[in-house]
mmCIF file of the protein (N, C-alpha, C, O) and its ligand, coordinates in Angstrom:
data_MODEL
# 
_entry.id   MODEL 
# 
loop_
_entity.id 
_entity.type 
_entity.pdbx_number_of_molecules 
1 polymer     1 
2 non-polymer 1 
# 
_entity_poly.entity_id                      1 
_entity_poly.type                           'polypeptide(L)' 
_entity_poly.nstd_linkage                   no 
_entity_poly.nstd_monomer                   no 
_entity_poly.pdbx_seq_one_letter_code       MTGFVINCECGRIVRAGTEDEIVAAVERHVAEDHPELVGKISREDILAMAEEADD 
_entity_poly.pdbx_seq_one_letter_code_can   MTGFVINCECGRIVRAGTEDEIVAAVERHVAEDHPELVGKISREDILAMAEEADD 
_entity_poly.pdbx_strand_id                 A 
# 
loop_
_entity_poly_seq.entity_id 
_entity_poly_seq.num 
_entity_poly_seq.mon_id 
_entity_poly_seq.hetero 
1 1  MET n 
1 2  THR n 
1 3  GLY n 
1 4  PHE n 
1 5  VAL n 
1 6  ILE n 
1 7  ASN n 
1 8  CYS n 
1 9  GLU n 
1 10 CYS n 
1 11 GLY n 
1 12 ARG n 
1 13 ILE n 
1 14 VAL n 
1 15 ARG n 
1 16 ALA n 
1 17 GLY n 
1 18 THR n 
1 19 GLU n 
1 20 ASP n 
1 21 GLU n 
1 22 ILE n 
1 23 VAL n 
1 24 ALA n 
1 25 ALA n 
1 26 VAL n 
1 27 GLU n 
1 28 ARG n 
1 29 HIS n 
1 30 VAL n 
1 31 ALA n 
1 32 GLU n 
1 33 ASP n 
1 34 HIS n 
1 35 PRO n 
1 36 GLU n 
1 37 LEU n 
1 38 VAL n 
1 39 GLY n 
1 40 LYS n 
1 41 ILE n 
1 42 SER n 
1 43 ARG n 
1 44 GLU n 
1 45 ASP n 
1 46 ILE n 
1 47 LEU n 
1 48 ALA n 
1 49 MET n 
1 50 ALA n 
1 51 GLU n 
1 52 GLU n 
1 53 ALA n 
1 54 ASP n 
1 55 ASP n 
# 
loop_
_struct_asym.id 
_struct_asym.entity_id 
A 1 
B 2 
# 
loop_
_chem_comp.id 
_chem_comp.type 
_chem_comp.mon_nstd_flag 
ALA 'L-peptide linking' y 
ARG 'L-peptide linking' y 
ASN 'L-peptide linking' y 
ASP 'L-peptide linking' y 
CYS 'L-peptide linking' y 
GLU 'L-peptide linking' y 
GLY 'peptide linking'   y 
HIS 'L-peptide linking' y 
ILE 'L-peptide linking' y 
LEU 'L-peptide linking' y 
LYS 'L-peptide linking' y 
MET 'L-peptide linking' y 
PHE 'L-peptide linking' y 
PRO 'L-peptide linking' y 
SER 'L-peptide linking' y 
THR 'L-peptide linking' y 
VAL 'L-peptide linking' y 
ZN  non-polymer         . 
# 
_pdbx_entity_nonpoly.entity_id   2 
_pdbx_entity_nonpoly.name        ? 
_pdbx_entity_nonpoly.comp_id     ZN 
# 
_pdbx_nonpoly_scheme.asym_id         B 
_pdbx_nonpoly_scheme.entity_id       2 
_pdbx_nonpoly_scheme.mon_id          ZN 
_pdbx_nonpoly_scheme.ndb_seq_num     1 
_pdbx_nonpoly_scheme.pdb_seq_num     101 
_pdbx_nonpoly_scheme.auth_seq_num    101 
_pdbx_nonpoly_scheme.pdb_mon_id      ZN 
_pdbx_nonpoly_scheme.auth_mon_id     ZN 
_pdbx_nonpoly_scheme.pdb_strand_id   A 
_pdbx_nonpoly_scheme.pdb_ins_code    . 
# 
loop_
_atom_site.group_PDB 
_atom_site.id 
_atom_site.type_symbol 
_atom_site.label_atom_id 
_atom_site.label_alt_id 
_atom_site.label_comp_id 
_atom_site.label_asym_id 
_atom_site.label_entity_id 
_atom_site.label_seq_id 
_atom_site.pdbx_PDB_ins_code 
_atom_site.Cartn_x 
_atom_site.Cartn_y 
_atom_site.Cartn_z 
_atom_site.occupancy 
_atom_site.B_iso_or_equiv 
_atom_site.pdbx_formal_charge 
_atom_site.auth_seq_id 
_atom_site.auth_comp_id 
_atom_site.auth_asym_id 
_atom_site.auth_atom_id 
_atom_site.pdbx_PDB_model_num 
ATOM   1   N  N  . MET A 1 1  ? 0.845  -1.193 0.000  1.00 0.00 ? 1   MET A N  1 
ATOM   2   C  CA . MET A 1 1  ? 0.000  0.000  0.000  1.00 0.00 ? 1   MET A CA 1 
ATOM   3   C  C  . MET A 1 1  ? 0.876  1.238  0.000  1.00 0.00 ? 1   MET A C  1 
ATOM   4   O  O  . MET A 1 1  ? 1.909  1.279  0.669  1.00 0.00 ? 1   MET A O  1 
ATOM   5   N  N  . THR A 1 2  ? 0.475  2.209  -0.725 1.00 0.00 ? 2   THR A N  1 
ATOM   6   C  CA . THR A 1 2  ? 1.203  3.475  -0.740 1.00 0.00 ? 2   THR A CA 1 
ATOM   7   C  C  . THR A 1 2  ? 0.698  4.364  0.384  1.00 0.00 ? 2   THR A C  1 
ATOM   8   O  O  . THR A 1 2  ? -0.503 4.446  0.643  1.00 0.00 ? 2   THR A O  1 
ATOM   9   N  N  . GLY A 1 3  ? 1.614  5.010  1.029  1.00 0.00 ? 3   GLY A N  1 
ATOM   10  C  CA . GLY A 1 3  ? 1.218  5.901  2.125  1.00 0.00 ? 3   GLY A CA 1 
ATOM   11  C  C  . GLY A 1 3  ? 2.280  6.955  2.326  1.00 0.00 ? 3   GLY A C  1 
ATOM   12  O  O  . GLY A 1 3  ? 3.108  7.224  1.456  1.00 0.00 ? 3   GLY A O  1 
ATOM   13  N  N  . PHE A 1 4  ? 2.225  7.538  3.502  1.00 0.00 ? 4   PHE A N  1 
ATOM   14  C  CA . PHE A 1 4  ? 3.156  8.612  3.822  1.00 0.00 ? 4   PHE A CA 1 
ATOM   15  C  C  . PHE A 1 4  ? 3.870  8.275  5.119  1.00 0.00 ? 4   PHE A C  1 
ATOM   16  O  O  . PHE A 1 4  ? 3.299  7.651  6.014  1.00 0.00 ? 4   PHE A O  1 
ATOM   17  N  N  . VAL A 1 5  ? 5.104  8.687  5.209  1.00 0.00 ? 5   VAL A N  1 
ATOM   18  C  CA . VAL A 1 5  ? 5.875  8.468  6.426  1.00 0.00 ? 5   VAL A CA 1 
ATOM   19  C  C  . VAL A 1 5  ? 6.667  9.728  6.744  1.00 0.00 ? 5   VAL A C  1 
ATOM   20  O  O  . VAL A 1 5  ? 7.205  10.389 5.856  1.00 0.00 ? 5   VAL A O  1 
ATOM   21  N  N  . ILE A 1 6  ? 6.722  10.040 8.028  1.00 0.00 ? 6   ILE A N  1 
ATOM   22  C  CA . ILE A 1 6  ? 7.533  11.159 8.499  1.00 0.00 ? 6   ILE A CA 1 
ATOM   23  C  C  . ILE A 1 6  ? 8.448  10.640 9.593  1.00 0.00 ? 6   ILE A C  1 
ATOM   24  O  O  . ILE A 1 6  ? 7.995  10.005 10.546 1.00 0.00 ? 6   ILE A O  1 
ATOM   25  N  N  . ASN A 1 7  ? 9.733  10.914 9.451  1.00 0.00 ? 7   ASN A N  1 
ATOM   26  C  CA . ASN A 1 7  ? 10.693 10.599 10.499 1.00 0.00 ? 7   ASN A CA 1 
ATOM   27  C  C  . ASN A 1 7  ? 10.877 11.852 11.339 1.00 0.00 ? 7   ASN A C  1 
ATOM   28  O  O  . ASN A 1 7  ? 11.578 12.782 10.942 1.00 0.00 ? 7   ASN A O  1 
ATOM   29  N  N  . CYS A 1 8  ? 10.248 11.866 12.494 1.00 0.00 ? 8   CYS A N  1 
ATOM   30  C  CA . CYS A 1 8  ? 10.324 13.045 13.343 1.00 0.00 ? 8   CYS A CA 1 
ATOM   31  C  C  . CYS A 1 8  ? 11.740 13.202 13.892 1.00 0.00 ? 8   CYS A C  1 
ATOM   32  O  O  . CYS A 1 8  ? 12.478 12.227 14.028 1.00 0.00 ? 8   CYS A O  1 
ATOM   33  N  N  . GLU A 1 9  ? 12.099 14.428 14.201 1.00 0.00 ? 9   GLU A N  1 
ATOM   34  C  CA . GLU A 1 9  ? 13.426 14.699 14.737 1.00 0.00 ? 9   GLU A CA 1 
ATOM   35  C  C  . GLU A 1 9  ? 13.670 13.987 16.072 1.00 0.00 ? 9   GLU A C  1 
ATOM   36  O  O  . GLU A 1 9  ? 14.819 13.788 16.465 1.00 0.00 ? 9   GLU A O  1 
ATOM   37  N  N  . CYS A 1 10 ? 12.607 13.607 16.763 1.00 0.00 ? 10  CYS A N  1 
ATOM   38  C  CA . CYS A 1 10 ? 12.749 12.908 18.044 1.00 0.00 ? 10  CYS A CA 1 
ATOM   39  C  C  . CYS A 1 10 ? 12.978 11.420 17.863 1.00 0.00 ? 10  CYS A C  1 
ATOM   40  O  O  . CYS A 1 10 ? 13.237 10.705 18.831 1.00 0.00 ? 10  CYS A O  1 
ATOM   41  N  N  . GLY A 1 11 ? 12.884 10.949 16.623 1.00 0.00 ? 11  GLY A N  1 
ATOM   42  C  CA . GLY A 1 11 ? 13.096 9.541  16.372 1.00 0.00 ? 11  GLY A CA 1 
ATOM   43  C  C  . GLY A 1 11 ? 11.820 8.766  16.105 1.00 0.00 ? 11  GLY A C  1 
ATOM   44  O  O  . GLY A 1 11 ? 11.867 7.621  15.654 1.00 0.00 ? 11  GLY A O  1 
ATOM   45  N  N  . ARG A 1 12 ? 10.675 9.386  16.380 1.00 0.00 ? 12  ARG A N  1 
ATOM   46  C  CA . ARG A 1 12 ? 9.404  8.717  16.119 1.00 0.00 ? 12  ARG A CA 1 
ATOM   47  C  C  . ARG A 1 12 ? 9.148  8.659  14.618 1.00 0.00 ? 12  ARG A C  1 
ATOM   48  O  O  . ARG A 1 12 ? 9.380  9.629  13.896 1.00 0.00 ? 12  ARG A O  1 
ATOM   49  N  N  . ILE A 1 13 ? 8.675  7.530  14.171 1.00 0.00 ? 13  ILE A N  1 
ATOM   50  C  CA . ILE A 1 13 ? 8.260  7.383  12.783 1.00 0.00 ? 13  ILE A CA 1 
ATOM   51  C  C  . ILE A 1 13 ? 6.747  7.381  12.747 1.00 0.00 ? 13  ILE A C  1 
ATOM   52  O  O  . ILE A 1 13 ? 6.106  6.521  13.351 1.00 0.00 ? 13  ILE A O  1 
ATOM   53  N  N  . VAL A 1 14 ? 6.178  8.338  12.043 1.00 0.00 ? 14  VAL A N  1 
ATOM   54  C  CA . VAL A 1 14 ? 4.724  8.460  11.937 1.00 0.00 ? 14  VAL A CA 1 
ATOM   55  C  C  . VAL A 1 14 ? 4.320  8.046  10.531 1.00 0.00 ? 14  VAL A C  1 
ATOM   56  O  O  . VAL A 1 14 ? 4.829  8.576  9.542  1.00 0.00 ? 14  VAL A O  1 
ATOM   57  N  N  . ARG A 1 15 ? 3.398  7.091  10.456 1.00 0.00 ? 15  ARG A N  1 
ATOM   58  C  CA . ARG A 1 15 ? 2.947  6.590  9.159  1.00 0.00 ? 15  ARG A CA 1 
ATOM   59  C  C  . ARG A 1 15 ? 1.444  6.772  9.032  1.00 0.00 ? 15  ARG A C  1 
ATOM   60  O  O  . ARG A 1 15 ? 0.713  6.747  10.023 1.00 0.00 ? 15  ARG A O  1 
ATOM   61  N  N  . ALA A 1 16 ? 0.994  6.956  7.796  1.00 0.00 ? 16  ALA A N  1 
ATOM   62  C  CA . ALA A 1 16 ? -0.440 7.018  7.544  1.00 0.00 ? 16  ALA A CA 1 
ATOM   63  C  C  . ALA A 1 16 ? -0.673 6.755  6.070  1.00 0.00 ? 16  ALA A C  1 
ATOM   64  O  O  . ALA A 1 16 ? 0.253  6.795  5.259  1.00 0.00 ? 16  ALA A O  1 
ATOM   65  N  N  . GLY A 1 17 ? -1.914 6.487  5.740  1.00 0.00 ? 17  GLY A N  1 
ATOM   66  C  CA . GLY A 1 17 ? -2.236 6.093  4.386  1.00 0.00 ? 17  GLY A CA 1 
ATOM   67  C  C  . GLY A 1 17 ? -2.635 7.225  3.467  1.00 0.00 ? 17  GLY A C  1 
ATOM   68  O  O  . GLY A 1 17 ? -2.539 7.102  2.246  1.00 0.00 ? 17  GLY A O  1 
ATOM   69  N  N  . THR A 1 18 ? -3.079 8.322  4.042  1.00 0.00 ? 18  THR A N  1 
ATOM   70  C  CA . THR A 1 18 ? -3.531 9.442  3.226  1.00 0.00 ? 18  THR A CA 1 
ATOM   71  C  C  . THR A 1 18 ? -2.952 10.752 3.774  1.00 0.00 ? 18  THR A C  1 
ATOM   72  O  O  . THR A 1 18 ? -2.438 10.806 4.891  1.00 0.00 ? 18  THR A O  1 
ATOM   73  N  N  . GLU A 1 19 ? -3.050 11.806 2.951  1.00 0.00 ? 19  GLU A N  1 
ATOM   74  C  CA . GLU A 1 19 ? -2.565 13.110 3.407  1.00 0.00 ? 19  GLU A CA 1 
ATOM   75  C  C  . GLU A 1 19 ? -3.296 13.556 4.664  1.00 0.00 ? 19  GLU A C  1 
ATOM   76  O  O  . GLU A 1 19 ? -2.678 14.031 5.616  1.00 0.00 ? 19  GLU A O  1 
ATOM   77  N  N  . ASP A 1 20 ? -4.620 13.400 4.661  1.00 0.00 ? 20  ASP A N  1 
ATOM   78  C  CA . ASP A 1 20 ? -5.388 13.828 5.831  1.00 0.00 ? 20  ASP A CA 1 
ATOM   79  C  C  . ASP A 1 20 ? -4.954 13.066 7.082  1.00 0.00 ? 20  ASP A C  1 
ATOM   80  O  O  . ASP A 1 20 ? -4.862 13.633 8.171  1.00 0.00 ? 20  ASP A O  1 
ATOM   81  N  N  . GLU A 1 21 ? -4.690 11.771 6.903  1.00 0.00 ? 21  GLU A N  1 
ATOM   82  C  CA . GLU A 1 21 ? -4.313 10.951 8.055  1.00 0.00 ? 21  GLU A CA 1 
ATOM   83  C  C  . GLU A 1 21 ? -2.917 11.284 8.557  1.00 0.00 ? 21  GLU A C  1 
ATOM   84  O  O  . GLU A 1 21 ? -2.689 11.291 9.767  1.00 0.00 ? 21  GLU A O  1 
ATOM   85  N  N  . ILE A 1 22 ? -1.976 11.562 7.657  1.00 0.00 ? 22  ILE A N  1 
ATOM   86  C  CA . ILE A 1 22 ? -0.629 11.878 8.131  1.00 0.00 ? 22  ILE A CA 1 
ATOM   87  C  C  . ILE A 1 22 ? -0.643 13.228 8.850  1.00 0.00 ? 22  ILE A C  1 
ATOM   88  O  O  . ILE A 1 22 ? 0.047  13.403 9.854  1.00 0.00 ? 22  ILE A O  1 
ATOM   89  N  N  . VAL A 1 23 ? -1.413 14.166 8.347  1.00 0.00 ? 23  VAL A N  1 
ATOM   90  C  CA . VAL A 1 23 ? -1.513 15.462 9.026  1.00 0.00 ? 23  VAL A CA 1 
ATOM   91  C  C  . VAL A 1 23 ? -2.099 15.273 10.423 1.00 0.00 ? 23  VAL A C  1 
ATOM   92  O  O  . VAL A 1 23 ? -1.586 15.829 11.394 1.00 0.00 ? 23  VAL A O  1 
ATOM   93  N  N  . ALA A 1 24 ? -3.167 14.492 10.526 1.00 0.00 ? 24  ALA A N  1 
ATOM   94  C  CA . ALA A 1 24 ? -3.793 14.267 11.835 1.00 0.00 ? 24  ALA A CA 1 
ATOM   95  C  C  . ALA A 1 24 ? -2.847 13.533 12.770 1.00 0.00 ? 24  ALA A C  1 
ATOM   96  O  O  . ALA A 1 24 ? -2.761 13.857 13.954 1.00 0.00 ? 24  ALA A O  1 
ATOM   97  N  N  . ALA A 1 25 ? -2.132 12.539 12.236 1.00 0.00 ? 25  ALA A N  1 
ATOM   98  C  CA . ALA A 1 25 ? -1.237 11.748 13.079 1.00 0.00 ? 25  ALA A CA 1 
ATOM   99  C  C  . ALA A 1 25 ? -0.074 12.594 13.587 1.00 0.00 ? 25  ALA A C  1 
ATOM   100 O  O  . ALA A 1 25 ? 0.326  12.472 14.744 1.00 0.00 ? 25  ALA A O  1 
ATOM   101 N  N  . VAL A 1 26 ? 0.467  13.450 12.724 1.00 0.00 ? 26  VAL A N  1 
ATOM   102 C  CA . VAL A 1 26 ? 1.581  14.302 13.147 1.00 0.00 ? 26  VAL A CA 1 
ATOM   103 C  C  . VAL A 1 26 ? 1.090  15.343 14.147 1.00 0.00 ? 26  VAL A C  1 
ATOM   104 O  O  . VAL A 1 26 ? 1.772  15.629 15.131 1.00 0.00 ? 26  VAL A O  1 
ATOM   105 N  N  . GLU A 1 27 ? -0.076 15.903 13.903 1.00 0.00 ? 27  GLU A N  1 
ATOM   106 C  CA . GLU A 1 27 ? -0.599 16.881 14.866 1.00 0.00 ? 27  GLU A CA 1 
ATOM   107 C  C  . GLU A 1 27 ? -0.801 16.228 16.234 1.00 0.00 ? 27  GLU A C  1 
ATOM   108 O  O  . GLU A 1 27 ? -0.551 16.849 17.267 1.00 0.00 ? 27  GLU A O  1 
ATOM   109 N  N  . ARG A 1 28 ? -1.254 14.972 16.236 1.00 0.00 ? 28  ARG A N  1 
ATOM   110 C  CA . ARG A 1 28 ? -1.454 14.262 17.499 1.00 0.00 ? 28  ARG A CA 1 
ATOM   111 C  C  . ARG A 1 28 ? -0.102 13.989 18.181 1.00 0.00 ? 28  ARG A C  1 
ATOM   112 O  O  . ARG A 1 28 ? 0.028  14.151 19.395 1.00 0.00 ? 28  ARG A O  1 
ATOM   113 N  N  . HIS A 1 29 ? 0.879  13.584 17.408 1.00 0.00 ? 29  HIS A N  1 
ATOM   114 C  CA . HIS A 1 29 ? 2.218  13.339 17.962 1.00 0.00 ? 29  HIS A CA 1 
ATOM   115 C  C  . HIS A 1 29 ? 2.818  14.629 18.504 1.00 0.00 ? 29  HIS A C  1 
ATOM   116 O  O  . HIS A 1 29 ? 3.410  14.638 19.583 1.00 0.00 ? 29  HIS A O  1 
ATOM   117 N  N  . VAL A 1 30 ? 2.669  15.703 17.767 1.00 0.00 ? 30  VAL A N  1 
ATOM   118 C  CA . VAL A 1 30 ? 3.206  16.990 18.218 1.00 0.00 ? 30  VAL A CA 1 
ATOM   119 C  C  . VAL A 1 30 ? 2.532  17.416 19.520 1.00 0.00 ? 30  VAL A C  1 
ATOM   120 O  O  . VAL A 1 30 ? 3.193  17.903 20.438 1.00 0.00 ? 30  VAL A O  1 
ATOM   121 N  N  . ALA A 1 31 ? 1.219  17.231 19.596 1.00 0.00 ? 31  ALA A N  1 
ATOM   122 C  CA . ALA A 1 31 ? 0.500  17.628 20.805 1.00 0.00 ? 31  ALA A CA 1 
ATOM   123 C  C  . ALA A 1 31 ? 0.988  16.828 22.010 1.00 0.00 ? 31  ALA A C  1 
ATOM   124 O  O  . ALA A 1 31 ? 1.055  17.348 23.123 1.00 0.00 ? 31  ALA A O  1 
ATOM   125 N  N  . GLU A 1 32 ? 1.331  15.555 21.778 1.00 0.00 ? 32  GLU A N  1 
ATOM   126 C  CA . GLU A 1 32 ? 1.751  14.693 22.878 1.00 0.00 ? 32  GLU A CA 1 
ATOM   127 C  C  . GLU A 1 32 ? 3.211  14.919 23.272 1.00 0.00 ? 32  GLU A C  1 
ATOM   128 O  O  . GLU A 1 32 ? 3.545  14.984 24.455 1.00 0.00 ? 32  GLU A O  1 
ATOM   129 N  N  . ASP A 1 33 ? 4.073  15.036 22.261 1.00 0.00 ? 33  ASP A N  1 
ATOM   130 C  CA . ASP A 1 33 ? 5.513  15.006 22.533 1.00 0.00 ? 33  ASP A CA 1 
ATOM   131 C  C  . ASP A 1 33 ? 6.237  16.319 22.265 1.00 0.00 ? 33  ASP A C  1 
ATOM   132 O  O  . ASP A 1 33 ? 7.362  16.512 22.727 1.00 0.00 ? 33  ASP A O  1 
ATOM   133 N  N  . HIS A 1 34 ? 5.606  17.218 21.529 1.00 0.00 ? 34  HIS A N  1 
ATOM   134 C  CA . HIS A 1 34 ? 6.248  18.500 21.224 1.00 0.00 ? 34  HIS A CA 1 
ATOM   135 C  C  . HIS A 1 34 ? 5.257  19.642 21.420 1.00 0.00 ? 34  HIS A C  1 
ATOM   136 O  O  . HIS A 1 34 ? 4.976  20.398 20.490 1.00 0.00 ? 34  HIS A O  1 
ATOM   137 N  N  . PRO A 1 35 ? 4.731  19.761 22.637 1.00 0.00 ? 35  PRO A N  1 
ATOM   138 C  CA . PRO A 1 35 ? 3.668  20.766 22.840 1.00 0.00 ? 35  PRO A CA 1 
ATOM   139 C  C  . PRO A 1 35 ? 4.116  22.182 22.519 1.00 0.00 ? 35  PRO A C  1 
ATOM   140 O  O  . PRO A 1 35 ? 3.284  23.045 22.237 1.00 0.00 ? 35  PRO A O  1 
ATOM   141 N  N  . GLU A 1 36 ? 5.431  22.434 22.559 1.00 0.00 ? 36  GLU A N  1 
ATOM   142 C  CA . GLU A 1 36 ? 5.908  23.778 22.233 1.00 0.00 ? 36  GLU A CA 1 
ATOM   143 C  C  . GLU A 1 36 ? 5.738  24.105 20.756 1.00 0.00 ? 36  GLU A C  1 
ATOM   144 O  O  . GLU A 1 36 ? 5.828  25.266 20.358 1.00 0.00 ? 36  GLU A O  1 
ATOM   145 N  N  . LEU A 1 37 ? 5.494  23.085 19.948 1.00 0.00 ? 37  LEU A N  1 
ATOM   146 C  CA . LEU A 1 37 ? 5.348  23.298 18.503 1.00 0.00 ? 37  LEU A CA 1 
ATOM   147 C  C  . LEU A 1 37 ? 3.892  23.363 18.057 1.00 0.00 ? 37  LEU A C  1 
ATOM   148 O  O  . LEU A 1 37 ? 3.608  23.623 16.887 1.00 0.00 ? 37  LEU A O  1 
ATOM   149 N  N  . VAL A 1 38 ? 2.973  23.129 18.986 1.00 0.00 ? 38  VAL A N  1 
ATOM   150 C  CA . VAL A 1 38 ? 1.560  23.158 18.602 1.00 0.00 ? 38  VAL A CA 1 
ATOM   151 C  C  . VAL A 1 38 ? 1.213  24.543 18.065 1.00 0.00 ? 38  VAL A C  1 
ATOM   152 O  O  . VAL A 1 38 ? 1.509  25.559 18.694 1.00 0.00 ? 38  VAL A O  1 
ATOM   153 N  N  . GLY A 1 39 ? 0.596  24.565 16.917 1.00 0.00 ? 39  GLY A N  1 
ATOM   154 C  CA . GLY A 1 39 ? 0.202  25.823 16.301 1.00 0.00 ? 39  GLY A CA 1 
ATOM   155 C  C  . GLY A 1 39 ? 1.265  26.427 15.407 1.00 0.00 ? 39  GLY A C  1 
ATOM   156 O  O  . GLY A 1 39 ? 1.014  27.409 14.708 1.00 0.00 ? 39  GLY A O  1 
ATOM   157 N  N  . LYS A 1 40 ? 2.474  25.832 15.430 1.00 0.00 ? 40  LYS A N  1 
ATOM   158 C  CA . LYS A 1 40 ? 3.571  26.380 14.622 1.00 0.00 ? 40  LYS A CA 1 
ATOM   159 C  C  . LYS A 1 40 ? 3.838  25.561 13.374 1.00 0.00 ? 40  LYS A C  1 
ATOM   160 O  O  . LYS A 1 40 ? 4.597  25.981 12.501 1.00 0.00 ? 40  LYS A O  1 
ATOM   161 N  N  . ILE A 1 41 ? 3.220  24.401 13.286 1.00 0.00 ? 41  ILE A N  1 
ATOM   162 C  CA . ILE A 1 41 ? 3.431  23.546 12.128 1.00 0.00 ? 41  ILE A CA 1 
ATOM   163 C  C  . ILE A 1 41 ? 2.129  23.478 11.342 1.00 0.00 ? 41  ILE A C  1 
ATOM   164 O  O  . ILE A 1 41 ? 1.100  23.043 11.861 1.00 0.00 ? 41  ILE A O  1 
ATOM   165 N  N  . SER A 1 42 ? 2.182  23.907 10.104 1.00 0.00 ? 42  SER A N  1 
ATOM   166 C  CA . SER A 1 42 ? 0.988  23.919 9.275  1.00 0.00 ? 42  SER A CA 1 
ATOM   167 C  C  . SER A 1 42 ? 0.839  22.605 8.520  1.00 0.00 ? 42  SER A C  1 
ATOM   168 O  O  . SER A 1 42 ? 1.763  21.796 8.450  1.00 0.00 ? 42  SER A O  1 
ATOM   169 N  N  . ARG A 1 43 ? -0.344 22.419 7.960  1.00 0.00 ? 43  ARG A N  1 
ATOM   170 C  CA . ARG A 1 43 ? -0.557 21.253 7.082  1.00 0.00 ? 43  ARG A CA 1 
ATOM   171 C  C  . ARG A 1 43 ? 0.491  21.207 5.971  1.00 0.00 ? 43  ARG A C  1 
ATOM   172 O  O  . ARG A 1 43 ? 1.005  20.139 5.637  1.00 0.00 ? 43  ARG A O  1 
ATOM   173 N  N  . GLU A 1 44 ? 0.804  22.368 5.403  1.00 0.00 ? 44  GLU A N  1 
ATOM   174 C  CA . GLU A 1 44 ? 1.791  22.413 4.324  1.00 0.00 ? 44  GLU A CA 1 
ATOM   175 C  C  . GLU A 1 44 ? 3.166  21.982 4.835  1.00 0.00 ? 44  GLU A C  1 
ATOM   176 O  O  . GLU A 1 44 ? 3.903  21.292 4.131  1.00 0.00 ? 44  GLU A O  1 
ATOM   177 N  N  . ASP A 1 45 ? 3.513  22.392 6.067  1.00 0.00 ? 45  ASP A N  1 
ATOM   178 C  CA . ASP A 1 45 ? 4.796  21.986 6.640  1.00 0.00 ? 45  ASP A CA 1 
ATOM   179 C  C  . ASP A 1 45 ? 4.854  20.469 6.805  1.00 0.00 ? 45  ASP A C  1 
ATOM   180 O  O  . ASP A 1 45 ? 5.861  19.832 6.498  1.00 0.00 ? 45  ASP A O  1 
ATOM   181 N  N  . ILE A 1 46 ? 3.755  19.909 7.294  1.00 0.00 ? 46  ILE A N  1 
ATOM   182 C  CA . ILE A 1 46 ? 3.709  18.462 7.519  1.00 0.00 ? 46  ILE A CA 1 
ATOM   183 C  C  . ILE A 1 46 ? 3.842  17.721 6.194  1.00 0.00 ? 46  ILE A C  1 
ATOM   184 O  O  . ILE A 1 46 ? 4.605  16.762 6.084  1.00 0.00 ? 46  ILE A O  1 
ATOM   185 N  N  . LEU A 1 47 ? 3.102  18.167 5.197  1.00 0.00 ? 47  LEU A N  1 
ATOM   186 C  CA . LEU A 1 47 ? 3.154  17.473 3.908  1.00 0.00 ? 47  LEU A CA 1 
ATOM   187 C  C  . LEU A 1 47 ? 4.508  17.647 3.241  1.00 0.00 ? 47  LEU A C  1 
ATOM   188 O  O  . LEU A 1 47 ? 4.950  16.774 2.494  1.00 0.00 ? 47  LEU A O  1 
ATOM   189 N  N  . ALA A 1 48 ? 5.170  18.769 3.507  1.00 0.00 ? 48  ALA A N  1 
ATOM   190 C  CA . ALA A 1 48 ? 6.508  18.977 2.955  1.00 0.00 ? 48  ALA A CA 1 
ATOM   191 C  C  . ALA A 1 48 ? 7.514  18.018 3.583  1.00 0.00 ? 48  ALA A C  1 
ATOM   192 O  O  . ALA A 1 48 ? 8.491  17.630 2.942  1.00 0.00 ? 48  ALA A O  1 
ATOM   193 N  N  . MET A 1 49 ? 7.276  17.637 4.842  1.00 0.00 ? 49  MET A N  1 
ATOM   194 C  CA . MET A 1 49 ? 8.166  16.704 5.539  1.00 0.00 ? 49  MET A CA 1 
ATOM   195 C  C  . MET A 1 49 ? 7.889  15.257 5.158  1.00 0.00 ? 49  MET A C  1 
ATOM   196 O  O  . MET A 1 49 ? 8.759  14.394 5.272  1.00 0.00 ? 49  MET A O  1 
ATOM   197 N  N  . ALA A 1 50 ? 6.668  15.004 4.705  1.00 0.00 ? 50  ALA A N  1 
ATOM   198 C  CA . ALA A 1 50 ? 6.252  13.625 4.483  1.00 0.00 ? 50  ALA A CA 1 
ATOM   199 C  C  . ALA A 1 50 ? 6.931  13.046 3.234  1.00 0.00 ? 50  ALA A C  1 
ATOM   200 O  O  . ALA A 1 50 ? 7.111  13.727 2.224  1.00 0.00 ? 50  ALA A O  1 
ATOM   201 N  N  . GLU A 1 51 ? 7.293  11.782 3.342  1.00 0.00 ? 51  GLU A N  1 
ATOM   202 C  CA . GLU A 1 51 ? 7.807  11.053 2.194  1.00 0.00 ? 51  GLU A CA 1 
ATOM   203 C  C  . GLU A 1 51 ? 6.804  9.973  1.828  1.00 0.00 ? 51  GLU A C  1 
ATOM   204 O  O  . GLU A 1 51 ? 6.147  9.391  2.692  1.00 0.00 ? 51  GLU A O  1 
ATOM   205 N  N  . GLU A 1 52 ? 6.700  9.719  0.543  1.00 0.00 ? 52  GLU A N  1 
ATOM   206 C  CA . GLU A 1 52 ? 5.817  8.632  0.136  1.00 0.00 ? 52  GLU A CA 1 
ATOM   207 C  C  . GLU A 1 52 ? 6.500  7.313  0.441  1.00 0.00 ? 52  GLU A C  1 
ATOM   208 O  O  . GLU A 1 52 ? 7.700  7.151  0.221  1.00 0.00 ? 52  GLU A O  1 
ATOM   209 N  N  . ALA A 1 53 ? 5.723  6.383  0.948  1.00 0.00 ? 53  ALA A N  1 
ATOM   210 C  CA . ALA A 1 53 ? 6.264  5.084  1.356  1.00 0.00 ? 53  ALA A CA 1 
ATOM   211 C  C  . ALA A 1 53 ? 5.466  3.968  0.695  1.00 0.00 ? 53  ALA A C  1 
ATOM   212 O  O  . ALA A 1 53 ? 4.241  4.026  0.592  1.00 0.00 ? 53  ALA A O  1 
ATOM   213 N  N  . ASP A 1 54 ? 6.186  2.970  0.261  1.00 0.00 ? 54  ASP A N  1 
ATOM   214 C  CA . ASP A 1 54 ? 5.528  1.789  -0.291 1.00 0.00 ? 54  ASP A CA 1 
ATOM   215 C  C  . ASP A 1 54 ? 5.706  0.641  0.678  1.00 0.00 ? 54  ASP A C  1 
ATOM   216 O  O  . ASP A 1 54 ? 6.831  0.230  0.962  1.00 0.00 ? 54  ASP A O  1 
ATOM   217 N  N  . ASP A 1 55 ? 4.633  0.137  1.172  1.00 0.00 ? 55  ASP A N  1 
ATOM   218 C  CA . ASP A 1 55 ? 4.697  -0.983 2.111  1.00 0.00 ? 55  ASP A CA 1 
ATOM   219 C  C  . ASP A 1 55 ? 4.346  -2.278 1.404  1.00 0.00 ? 55  ASP A C  1 
ATOM   220 O  O  . ASP A 1 55 ? 4.343  -3.340 2.026  1.00 0.00 ? 55  ASP A O  1 
HETATM 221 ZN ZN . ZN  B 2 .  ? 8.577  13.874 17.548 1.00 0.00 2 101 ZN  A ZN 1 
# 
């Protein structure tokens, strides 16, 4: 399946199947582990970080 993967600077790997899902997953990870970044990362920033992944 084709999806998206982001390797966060903290070492967490966030994966999702769609753009909407990767944005939601990264926002959730940021809220949990990088609260200082909440509100500073846009959807465009997240998608720019995302790489397409083939599983
Ligand atoms: Zn992180």
